[in-house]
C-alpha positions in Angstrom: 6.0 2.7 -13.7 4.8 4.7 -10.3 2.0 3.9 -8.3 -0.3 6.9 -8.3 -2.6 6.7 -5.6 -4.4 10.0 -6.6 -5.7 8.6 -9.6 -7.2 5.4 -7.9 -7.9 7.5 -4.3 -11.8 6.9 -5.4 -11.4 3.4 -4.8 -9.6 3.4 -1.6 -10.2 4.1 1.8 -8.2 5.9 3.8 -7.6 4.0 7.3 -5.2 5.7 8.7 -3.0 9.0 8.0 0.4 10.1 10.5 1.5 12.4 7.9 5.1 10.2 7.0 2.6 7.1 6.3 -1.0 5.8 5.5 -2.9 3.0 5.3 -5.5 2.6 2.9 -7.9 -0.4 1.8 -8.8 -1.7 -1.5 -12.5 -1.0 -2.3 -12.2 -1.4 -5.8 -9.9 -4.4 -6.9 -7.1 -1.9 -7.6 -3.8 -4.1 -8.9 -0.9 -4.4 -6.9 2.2 -2.9 -9.1 4.4 -5.7 -8.4 1.9 -8.3 -9.1 -0.9 -7.4 -10.8 -3.4 -9.0 -8.5 -5.3 -7.1 -6.3 -4.3 -6.0 -3.4 -6.5 -6.0 0.3 -4.2 -3.2 1.9 -1.2 -0.6 1.2 0.6 1.3 3.5 2.8 3.9 2.0 5.5 5.9 4.0 7.8 8.2 3.3 10.4 7.1 6.5 13.6 5.5 5.9 12.7 2.7 8.2 9.3 1.7 9.5 8.0 -1.7 11.8 5.1 -3.2 11.4 3.5 -6.5 12.2 1.4 -8.0 9.5 -1.4 -10.3 10.7 -1.2 -14.3 10.3 0.9 -15.4 7.1 -0.4 -13.1 4.2 1.4 -12.6 0.9 2.8 -9.0 0.8 4.4 -7.4 -2.3 7.0 -4.4 -1.3 7.7 -1.5 -4.0 10.2 0.9 -3.5 9.9 4.3 -5.3 12.0 7.9 -5.0 11.2 9.0 -1.4 8.6 6.2 -0.4 8.2 2.6 -0.1 4.9 1.0 -0.2 3.9 -2.8 1.2 0.9 -4.0 -0.4 -0.7 -6.9 1.3 -3.1 -9.9 -0.4 -5.7 -11.8 1.3 
C-alpha cells in the first residue's frame, strides 16, 4: 500500500516545500499508513538522507516507499 498524498491533499496543509522534500499538516484526520492513527504532520523527502529535529518527545512513524521516505508525527 502506498500513501497517495494527492488523494488526501484537500485534507492537508502544505507548510514547506523545498522541491525534494515537503512538510504537510494534517487538517482532516488522515490516517497514518504505519499505525492507522491520525497523524499531526508528515515530512516527505526524496533525498536518501535527511536530518531533522523533532520537538519534545513526540511519537513518530517512518514509512519507506520506492523513491521516498515519509515521517509521520503524532501528538
